[in-house]
C-alpha positions as CSV (number, residue, x, y, z in Angstrom):
1,M,0.0,0.0,0.0
2,Q,1.4,3.4,-1.1
3,R,2.1,5.9,1.7
4,S,0.5,9.3,1.6
5,K,2.8,12.3,0.9
6,L,0.6,14.8,2.7
7,P,2.6,14.8,6.0
8,Y,5.7,15.7,4.0
9,F,3.9,18.7,2.5
10,F,3.0,20.1,6.0
11,L,6.5,19.5,7.2
12,G,7.9,21.6,4.3
13,L,5.4,24.4,4.9
14,A,6.3,24.5,8.6
15,A,10.0,24.8,7.6
16,V,9.4,27.8,5.3
17,I,7.3,29.6,8.0
18,T,10.1,29.1,10.5
19,V,12.8,30.5,8.2
20,A,10.6,33.6,7.5
21,A,10.1,34.2,11.2
22,V,13.8,34.1,11.8
23,A,14.4,36.6,8.9
24,I,11.9,39.1,10.4
25,L,13.7,39.0,13.7
26,I,17.1,39.6,12.1
27,I,16.1,42.4,9.7
28,R,14.8,45.0,12.2
29,P,12.5,47.9,11.2
30,G,14.2,51.1,10.2
31,V,17.5,49.3,9.2
32,P,18.2,49.3,5.5
33,S,18.1,45.9,3.8
34,K,21.2,44.4,2.3
35,A,19.2,43.2,-0.6
36,P,20.6,43.8,-4.1
37,A,19.6,46.7,-6.2
38,A,17.3,44.6,-8.4
39,V,15.2,43.6,-5.3
40,S,15.1,47.1,-3.8
41,A,13.8,48.5,-7.1
42,L,10.7,46.3,-6.9
43,P,7.4,48.3,-6.5
44,E,5.9,48.6,-3.1
45,N,2.5,47.2,-2.2
46,P,-0.1,49.2,-4.1
47,L,-2.4,49.1,-1.2
48,T,0.0,51.1,0.9
49,P,1.9,53.6,-1.4
50,P,4.8,55.4,0.1
51,E,4.8,59.2,0.4
52,I,6.3,60.9,-2.7
53,E,8.5,63.9,-2.2
54,K,7.7,66.8,-4.7
55,P,10.8,67.5,-6.8
56,A,12.3,71.0,-6.6
57,D,11.6,73.5,-9.4
58,P,14.2,73.4,-12.2
59,V,16.7,76.2,-12.1
60,I,16.6,78.1,-15.5
61,P,19.7,80.0,-16.3
62,Q,19.1,83.8,-17.0
63,N,21.0,86.2,-19.1
64,P,23.1,88.3,-16.6
65,D,22.6,91.4,-18.7
66,T,18.8,91.1,-18.6
67,P,17.7,90.0,-15.1
68,P,14.2,88.5,-14.9
69,A,11.4,90.7,-13.5
70,S,9.3,89.5,-10.7
71,P,5.8,88.3,-11.9
72,A,4.4,89.7,-8.7
73,T,5.4,93.3,-9.5
74,V,5.7,93.5,-13.3
75,G,3.0,92.9,-16.0
76,S,4.0,90.8,-19.0
77,A,2.3,89.3,-22.0
78,A,3.2,87.4,-25.2
79,D,1.4,90.0,-27.2
80,P,2.5,93.6,-26.7
81,A,-0.9,94.9,-27.8
82,L,-2.6,92.9,-25.0
83,L,-0.3,94.3,-22.4
84,V,-0.8,97.9,-23.6
85,A,-4.6,97.4,-23.7
86,Q,-4.5,96.1,-20.1
87,I,-2.6,99.2,-19.0
88,A,-5.0,101.5,-20.8
89,K,-8.0,99.8,-19.3
90,T,-6.5,100.1,-15.8
91,L,-5.6,103.7,-16.3
92,E,-9.2,104.6,-17.3
93,A,-10.4,102.7,-14.2
94,G,-8.1,104.8,-12.0
95,D,-6.6,101.7,-10.3
96,L,-3.1,103.0,-9.5
97,R,-2.1,99.9,-7.5
98,K,-2.8,97.5,-10.4
99,L,-1.4,100.0,-12.9
100,S,1.9,100.1,-10.9
101,R,2.0,96.3,-11.1
102,L,1.4,96.2,-14.8
103,I,4.1,98.9,-15.5
104,G,6.6,97.6,-13.0
105,K,8.7,99.4,-10.4
106,D,11.7,99.8,-12.8
107,A,9.8,101.9,-15.3
108,L,7.5,103.5,-12.7
109,D,9.9,105.0,-10.3
110,S,8.9,107.4,-7.5
111,E,9.0,110.5,-9.7
112,N,6.9,108.9,-12.5
113,L,4.5,107.5,-9.9
114,A,4.0,110.9,-8.4
115,R,3.4,112.4,-11.8
116,L,1.0,109.7,-12.8
117,T,-0.9,110.0,-9.6
118,A,-1.3,113.8,-10.2
119,L,-2.3,113.1,-13.8
120,A,-4.9,110.5,-12.7
121,A,-6.4,112.8,-10.1
122,T,-9.1,113.6,-12.7
123,P,-10.7,110.8,-14.6
124,L,-8.7,109.9,-17.8
125,R,-10.3,108.7,-21.0
126,L,-8.7,107.4,-24.1
127,R,-9.5,109.1,-27.4
128,Q,-11.9,107.1,-29.5
129,P,-11.6,105.1,-31.7
130,D,-7.8,105.2,-31.9
131,G,-6.7,105.8,-28.4
132,I,-4.0,103.1,-28.5
133,R,-1.4,103.3,-31.3
134,E,1.8,101.4,-32.0
135,V,4.4,104.0,-33.0
136,G,7.0,101.5,-34.2
137,E,10.1,99.5,-33.4
138,L,13.1,100.8,-31.4
139,E,14.9,97.6,-32.1
140,L,13.9,94.9,-34.6
141,N,11.6,92.3,-32.9
142,A,13.0,93.3,-29.5
143,R,11.8,96.7,-28.4
144,S,8.8,98.8,-29.5
145,R,7.0,102.0,-28.6
146,W,3.3,102.5,-28.1
147,V,1.3,105.7,-27.3
148,L,-1.9,106.2,-25.3
149,E,-3.8,109.2,-26.7
150,L,-5.9,110.9,-24.0
151,D,-9.2,112.6,-24.7
152,G,-9.4,116.0,-23.1
153,P,-5.9,117.4,-22.4
154,P,-4.6,120.0,-24.9
155,P,-2.3,118.8,-27.8
156,G,1.2,118.0,-26.6
157,R,-0.1,117.1,-23.1
158,D,-2.4,114.3,-24.2
159,R,0.0,111.4,-24.8
160,I,1.6,108.7,-22.7
161,F,4.4,106.7,-24.3
162,L,5.3,103.2,-23.3
163,D,8.5,101.5,-24.4
164,L,8.3,97.7,-24.3
165,R,11.0,95.1,-24.3
166,R,10.7,91.5,-25.2
167,Q,12.5,88.9,-23.1
168,N,12.1,85.1,-23.1
169,G,9.0,85.5,-25.3
170,K,7.3,88.0,-23.0
171,W,6.8,91.8,-23.3
172,T,7.3,94.1,-20.3
173,V,7.3,97.8,-19.9
174,E,10.9,99.2,-20.1
175,K,10.1,102.9,-19.9
176,I,7.1,105.2,-19.5
177,T,7.1,108.8,-20.7
178,L,4.4,111.0,-19.3
179,P,3.2,114.3,-20.9
180,P,4.6,117.6,-19.6
181,G,2.9,119.2,-16.7
182,P,0.7,122.4,-17.0
183,D,3.7,124.6,-16.1
184,E,6.3,122.8,-18.2
185,P,7.2,123.8,-21.8
186,L,6.2,121.7,-24.7
187,P,9.0,120.1,-26.7
188,K,8.6,119.7,-30.5
189,V,8.7,115.9,-30.2
190,I,8.1,113.7,-27.1
191,P,10.4,111.7,-26.7
192,A,13.0,113.5,-29.0
193,D,14.6,110.4,-30.5
194,S,14.8,109.2,-34.1
195,L,11.6,107.0,-33.9
196,D,9.4,109.7,-32.7
197,V,10.8,112.3,-35.2
198,A,10.0,109.8,-38.0
199,D,6.5,109.3,-36.5
200,A,5.8,113.0,-36.1
201,F,6.9,113.7,-39.7
202,L,4.5,111.0,-41.0
203,Q,1.6,112.1,-38.8
204,A,2.0,115.6,-40.3
205,V,2.0,114.2,-43.8
206,L,-1.2,112.2,-43.0
207,K,-2.9,115.4,-41.9
208,Q,-1.6,117.2,-45.1
209,D,0.2,119.6,-42.7
210,F,3.1,120.6,-45.0
211,E,4.6,123.2,-42.8
212,H,4.7,120.9,-39.8
213,A,6.1,118.1,-41.8
214,R,8.8,120.4,-43.3
215,A,10.0,121.2,-39.7
216,F,11.3,117.6,-39.3
217,V,13.5,117.4,-42.4
218,D,16.9,118.5,-43.6
219,P,16.0,121.1,-46.4
220,A,19.4,120.5,-48.0
221,T,18.6,116.8,-48.8
222,V,14.8,116.6,-48.7
223,S,13.1,118.9,-51.1
224,D,9.8,120.7,-50.6
225,A,8.5,119.0,-53.7
226,K,9.2,115.6,-52.2
227,I,7.2,116.5,-49.0
228,A,4.4,117.8,-51.1
229,G,4.5,114.8,-53.4
230,L,4.3,112.5,-50.3
231,C,1.3,114.4,-49.1
232,I,-0.3,113.9,-52.6
233,L,0.6,110.2,-52.6
234,F,-1.0,109.7,-49.2
235,E,-4.1,111.6,-50.2
236,E,-4.7,110.2,-53.7
237,G,-3.6,106.7,-52.8
238,E,-5.7,106.7,-49.7
239,Y,-2.9,105.4,-47.7
240,R,-2.6,105.3,-43.9
241,L,0.1,103.9,-41.6
242,R,-0.3,100.2,-40.9
243,K,-1.6,99.5,-37.5
244,T,0.9,96.8,-36.7
245,K,4.6,97.7,-36.9
246,P,4.0,100.9,-38.9
247,L,7.7,101.8,-38.5
248,R,10.2,98.9,-38.6
249,S,13.8,99.5,-37.5
250,M,16.3,98.8,-40.3
251,F,19.4,100.1,-38.5
252,Q,20.3,102.2,-35.4
253,R,23.6,104.0,-35.1
254,D,24.8,106.8,-32.9
255,D,24.3,109.4,-35.5
256,T,22.0,107.8,-38.1
257,A,18.9,105.6,-38.1
258,G,16.8,103.9,-40.8
259,Y,13.1,102.9,-40.7
260,L,10.8,101.1,-43.2
261,A,7.4,102.8,-43.2
262,N,4.6,100.4,-43.8
263,V,1.4,101.8,-45.2
264,E,-1.9,100.3,-46.3
265,T,-5.0,101.4,-48.1
266,R,-8.0,102.5,-46.0
267,D,-9.7,99.1,-46.5
268,G,-6.5,97.3,-45.3
269,K,-6.4,95.2,-48.4
270,Q,-3.2,96.6,-50.1
271,T,0.1,97.4,-48.5
272,A,3.2,99.3,-49.6
273,Q,6.5,100.6,-48.1
274,F,9.0,103.4,-48.3
275,A,12.2,104.1,-46.4
276,L,13.2,107.0,-44.1
277,T,16.8,107.8,-43.1
278,L,17.4,110.2,-40.1
279,K,20.5,111.8,-38.8
280,Q,21.4,113.3,-35.5
281,A,21.4,117.1,-35.7
282,P,22.6,119.6,-33.0
283,A,19.1,120.2,-31.7
284,S,17.3,116.9,-32.6
285,W,17.0,114.1,-35.1
286,I,15.9,115.1,-38.6
287,V,14.8,113.2,-41.7
288,S,17.7,113.3,-44.1
289,E,16.4,111.0,-46.9
290,I,13.1,109.6,-48.2
291,N,13.2,106.7,-50.7
292,L,9.7,106.6,-52.3
293,N,10.5,104.0,-55.1
294,Q,8.3,101.2,-53.7
295,L,5.5,103.6,-52.8
296,L,5.5,105.2,-56.2
297,A,5.4,101.8,-57.8
298,D,2.4,100.8,-55.8
299,Y,0.7,104.1,-56.5
300,A,1.4,103.7,-60.3
301,R,-0.2,100.2,-60.2
302,R,-3.3,101.2,-58.2
303,V,-3.9,104.8,-59.3
304,A,-2.1,105.5,-62.5
305,G,-3.1,102.3,-64.4
306,G,0.3,100.7,-64.0
307,D,2.3,103.5,-65.7
308,L,5.3,104.1,-63.4
309,Y,6.1,107.3,-65.3
310,Y,2.6,108.7,-64.7
311,T,3.5,109.9,-61.2
312,P,3.0,113.1,-59.3
313,L,6.7,113.3,-58.4
314,V,9.3,113.6,-61.1
315,K,12.9,114.7,-61.5
316,N,13.3,118.1,-63.1
317,P,16.2,118.8,-65.6
318,G,18.3,120.2,-62.8
319,G,18.1,116.9,-60.9
320,G,15.7,118.1,-58.2
321,D,12.2,116.9,-57.3
322,T,9.2,118.4,-59.1
323,L,5.4,117.9,-59.0
324,A,3.8,116.9,-62.3
325,L,0.2,117.3,-63.5
326,Y,-0.8,115.4,-66.6
327,F,-3.2,116.2,-69.5
328,E,-5.0,114.2,-72.2
329,F,-3.9,114.5,-75.9
330,D,-4.3,118.1,-77.2
331,E,-6.2,119.2,-74.1
332,D,-5.6,121.9,-71.5
333,E,-8.3,120.9,-69.1
334,M,-7.6,119.4,-65.7
335,N,-9.2,116.2,-64.5
336,P,-10.6,115.7,-61.0
337,R,-7.4,114.0,-59.8
338,T,-5.3,117.0,-61.0
339,S,-7.6,119.3,-59.2
340,R,-7.1,117.5,-55.9
341,Q,-3.3,117.7,-56.2
342,L,-3.6,121.4,-56.8
343,E,-5.7,121.8,-53.7
344,I,-2.8,120.5,-51.6
345,V,-0.4,122.8,-53.4
346,S,-2.7,125.8,-52.7
347,L,-2.8,125.0,-49.0
348,I,1.0,125.1,-49.0
349,L,1.1,128.5,-50.8
350,R,-1.7,130.1,-48.8
351,S,0.1,129.2,-45.6
352,D,3.0,131.6,-46.5
353,P,2.4,134.4,-49.0
354,G,6.2,134.7,-49.4
355,K,6.4,131.3,-51.2
356,K,6.6,131.3,-55.0
357,I,6.2,128.6,-57.6
358,T,7.1,128.2,-61.3
359,L,4.7,126.4,-63.6
360,S,6.3,124.9,-66.6
361,G,4.0,123.7,-69.4
362,H,5.0,120.8,-71.8
363,T,3.6,118.9,-74.7
364,D,4.5,115.8,-76.7
365,V,6.2,116.0,-80.1
366,L,3.0,115.8,-82.3
367,G,2.1,119.2,-83.8
368,T,4.1,122.2,-84.9
369,A,6.5,124.0,-82.7
370,V,4.3,127.1,-82.7
371,Y,1.2,125.1,-81.8
372,N,3.0,123.2,-79.0
373,N,4.4,126.3,-77.5
374,S,0.9,127.8,-77.3
375,L,-0.6,124.5,-75.9
376,S,2.1,124.3,-73.2
377,S,1.4,127.9,-72.3
378,R,-2.3,127.2,-71.9
379,R,-1.5,124.1,-69.8
380,A,0.6,126.2,-67.4
381,G,-2.1,129.0,-67.4
382,V,-5.0,126.7,-66.5
383,V,-3.0,125.5,-63.4
384,R,-2.2,129.1,-62.5
385,D,-5.9,130.1,-62.8
386,F,-7.0,127.2,-60.6
387,L,-4.5,128.2,-57.9
388,I,-5.6,131.9,-58.0
389,K,-9.3,130.8,-57.6
390,A,-8.2,128.7,-54.7
391,G,-6.9,131.8,-52.9
392,V,-3.2,131.9,-54.0
393,D,-1.9,135.4,-54.7
394,A,-1.1,135.8,-58.4
395,R,2.3,137.3,-57.5
396,Q,3.4,134.0,-56.1
397,I,3.1,132.2,-59.5
398,V,5.4,132.4,-62.5
399,T,4.5,130.5,-65.7
400,V,6.8,129.4,-68.6
401,A,6.0,127.5,-71.8
402,K,8.5,124.7,-73.0
403,G,6.5,123.1,-75.8
404,A,8.0,119.8,-76.8
405,S,11.6,120.8,-75.9
406,Q,11.9,118.8,-72.6
407,P,10.3,115.4,-72.9
408,R,10.4,113.1,-69.9
409,R,10.3,110.0,-72.1
410,P,11.1,109.4,-75.7
411,N,8.1,110.2,-78.1
412,V,9.2,107.3,-80.3
413,T,10.6,103.9,-79.9
414,E,14.2,102.9,-80.7
415,T,13.1,102.0,-84.2
416,G,11.5,105.3,-84.7
417,V,7.9,104.1,-84.3
418,D,5.4,106.4,-82.5
419,D,5.2,105.6,-78.7
420,P,1.9,106.7,-77.2
421,E,2.9,105.7,-73.7
422,G,6.0,107.9,-73.9
423,R,4.0,110.8,-75.3
424,R,1.5,110.4,-72.5
425,A,4.1,111.2,-69.8
426,N,5.2,114.3,-71.7
427,R,1.9,116.1,-71.7
428,R,2.2,117.8,-68.4
429,T,2.7,120.9,-66.3
430,E,5.5,120.8,-63.8
431,I,5.4,122.7,-60.5
432,Y,8.7,124.0,-59.2
433,L,8.4,124.9,-55.6
434,D,10.8,127.8,-55.3
435,F,10.8,128.1,-51.5
């Protein structure tokens, strides 16, 4: 009869239990186990998870030249327009504590805080609808300037400037410039650096304020005709400064600076550009060069039917800039577009009776010399009559007739064939601004 193995099973089980009890006595609680790493790495009992210690925040190295601002005291945003809008809203609400946090203690020192407190003693409201405006870039993609236009204070005391800096993807306020107080003199430009001189010049052009615009340029390098031509281009082309990055920094040096002016049509569908160069003068920065090539090309495409030569600003035989008004074949009547250009010229002349202009009439090559001289005289005369009716003193105007003697473009092609497009640019009256 076969003997049962069950007793041996119970004997083995008892031996295992005995060994386990001895091990528990030897490995006391609180003493680390001598088990190998593979064993110690095994997961704990999921029913009794150990306490997990929260890891420390990672240390992010900072640029020593640009120490980080404390989030508790400085406002920041990935979008500069959003930060400026928050500041404007808080300013209108009169919440100086929150405003101080948004601007930051570095930009809003004790003096500026006292001035801002005095300014906010009466309720402040932003001008509508364009109370917030981006002026342009101080440094490409890194520093920009914005202005808050206040509704109520007199001109010159109605603007708050905010210079923003971009660090680690966030924009913060680097500097705030408050308007002069009631007893302080008004400077020509606030702040008086190259960006604001460029902006002040363009704002005057947009308002067709020739005299004000002229105050910001170097007359030795920027002609009156170019300023007047720019006024005409803005008016006829219905351009305005682009709302985002209207002035982009091209270069910044100690004595020169360059900006790319971005403009768009009033409906925002078409954009164009032109360049401004400024230099440091003894008193302030001034505009020393204006390159209108790209703007003239856009104007020609949109307004002049694609003819680049059919432009209101041309070079005269002496190499200077001259305004040009165009006529149809064998006609001496002005079209509505020409009339609008002359309205701008009349504003310039009426602002200073001491200014004089010379009107030079021209024709294409078709017709006899005698007839063309007479036609060119009538073309100069019709412009003179319009200006006189607009209020310009006749003593400010000189007229000359050039006939077909000074064509802007060839009247015929290289093979001698008649060129209607060339002749079209030659039927004109040029306006020399002899200021």
